[in-house]
C-alpha positions in Angstrom: -193.9 118.6 176.4 -197.6 118.6 177.0 -199.7 116.0 178.8 -199.9 114.3 175.4 -196.2 113.4 175.4 -195.3 115.8 172.5 -195.4 119.5 172.1 -198.9 120.9 171.8 -200.7 124.2 171.8 -203.7 125.2 174.0 -206.0 127.7 172.3 -208.8 129.7 173.7 -211.1 132.5 172.4 -214.4 133.9 173.3 -216.6 136.6 171.8 -220.1 137.9 172.2 -222.2 138.2 169.0 -225.5 139.9 168.7 -227.3 136.9 167.3 -229.4 134.0 168.7 -227.7 130.6 169.3 -229.7 129.3 166.4 -228.3 132.0 164.1 -224.8 131.4 165.3 -225.3 127.6 164.8 -226.2 128.1 161.2 -222.8 129.6 160.5 -220.7 127.3 162.7 -222.2 124.2 161.0 -222.1 125.5 157.4 -219.0 123.3 156.8 -219.2 123.5 153.0 -219.0 127.3 153.0 -216.4 127.9 155.7 -213.8 128.7 153.1 -215.8 131.8 152.1 -215.1 133.5 155.4 -212.5 131.6 157.5 -209.0 133.0 156.8 -206.4 130.4 155.7 -209.0 127.7 155.2 -208.8 126.7 151.5 -210.9 123.5 151.4 -213.8 122.2 153.5 -215.9 119.3 152.3 -218.5 117.2 154.1 -217.7 113.5 153.6 -220.6 112.1 155.6 -223.5 113.6 157.5 -225.6 112.2 160.3 -228.4 113.8 162.3 -226.0 115.2 164.9 -222.5 114.5 163.5 -220.4 115.0 160.4 -217.1 113.8 158.9 -215.4 116.8 157.3 -212.2 117.1 155.2 -210.4 120.4 155.6 -207.2 122.0 154.2 -205.6 125.1 155.7 -202.7 127.1 154.6 -200.7 128.2 157.6 -197.9 130.7 157.3 -195.2 132.1 159.5 -192.6 134.6 158.2 -191.4 133.1 155.0 -192.5 129.5 155.7 -195.9 128.1 154.7 -197.5 124.8 155.6 -200.5 123.2 154.1 -202.4 121.3 156.7 -204.9 118.6 155.7 -207.2 117.0 158.3 -210.3 114.8 158.4 -212.3 115.6 161.5 -215.3 114.1 163.2 -217.7 116.7 164.4 -220.3 115.9 167.1 -223.1 118.4 167.3 -225.3 119.2 170.3 -227.7 121.6 168.5 -227.5 125.3 169.5 -225.2 124.6 172.5 -222.0 122.8 171.6 -219.8 121.4 168.8 -216.9 119.0 169.5 -214.3 118.4 166.8 -211.8 115.5 166.9 -209.0 114.6 164.5 -209.6 111.4 162.5 -206.5 111.6 160.2 -204.2 114.2 158.6 -201.2 116.4 159.2 -201.7 116.8 163.0 -200.6 114.5 165.7 -203.5 115.7 167.7 -206.4 118.1 167.2 -209.4 118.6 169.4 -211.7 121.6 169.6 -214.9 122.5 171.5 -217.3 125.3 170.6 -219.8 126.4 173.2 -222.8 128.7 172.6 -224.6 130.4 175.5 -227.5 132.8 175.2 -226.7 135.9 177.2 -226.9 139.7 177.3 -224.0 142.0 177.3 -224.2 145.8 177.6 -227.9 145.6 177.3 -227.9 143.6 174.0 -229.2 140.1 173.8 -227.0 137.6 171.9 -224.7 134.6 172.2 -221.4 134.2 173.9 -219.3 131.8 171.8 -216.3 130.1 173.4 -213.7 128.2 171.5 -211.2 125.9 173.3 -208.8 123.7 171.4 -205.6 121.8 171.6 -203.4 120.9 168.6 -200.1 119.3 168.0 -198.8 119.6 164.4 -196.6 116.8 162.9 -194.2 119.5 161.7 -191.9 121.4 164.1 -193.2 124.7 165.4 -191.0 126.3 168.1 -193.1 126.6 171.3 -192.0 130.2 172.1 -193.2 131.5 168.8 -195.7 128.8 168.1 -198.1 129.4 170.9 -198.6 133.2 170.2 -198.7 132.5 166.5 -201.3 129.7 166.7 -203.3 131.7 169.3 -203.4 134.7 167.0 -204.6 132.5 164.1 -207.4 131.2 166.3 -208.5 134.7 167.4 -208.5 135.7 163.7 -210.6 132.7 162.8 -213.1 133.3 165.6 -213.4 137.0 164.7 -214.1 136.1 161.1 -216.8 133.6 162.2 -218.4 136.3 164.4 -218.3 138.8 161.5 -220.1 136.3 159.3 -222.7 135.6 161.9 -223.4 139.3 162.3 -223.4 139.7 158.5 -226.0 136.9 158.0 -228.2 138.3 160.9 -228.3 141.7 159.1 -229.5 140.1 155.8 
């Protein structure tokens, strides 16, 4: 059990990217094109858009061994330009989903860039054994963050 009253998974990832926070922001908020570079994301559509928020429908295909689950969510995204993005579940196949992206301009090994941190918590409606679920979901998040970083670097090069 988690503090939520049902099993949930805590997720964390951080990575430095040789790009400005503005360049990273362009990729992180490109909701309509996330399926082109985020693994397992098969659908991402902006339902409504405000000056600093969006409602986005997303569908992911999550697999484990020979099992596969399609996960549909509508999320509300609150944007604090060039510094933070907060994502909260509105409806869908999760009991709970919340994520926070933070962008901090920094230098690492003599290179200027942005440290991007992802922290999330999710609780699926379907059963996922905690002992295998936590490492599986954490690996999925690391793969997703690595793909986002690769896309940021690719866009910076072009």
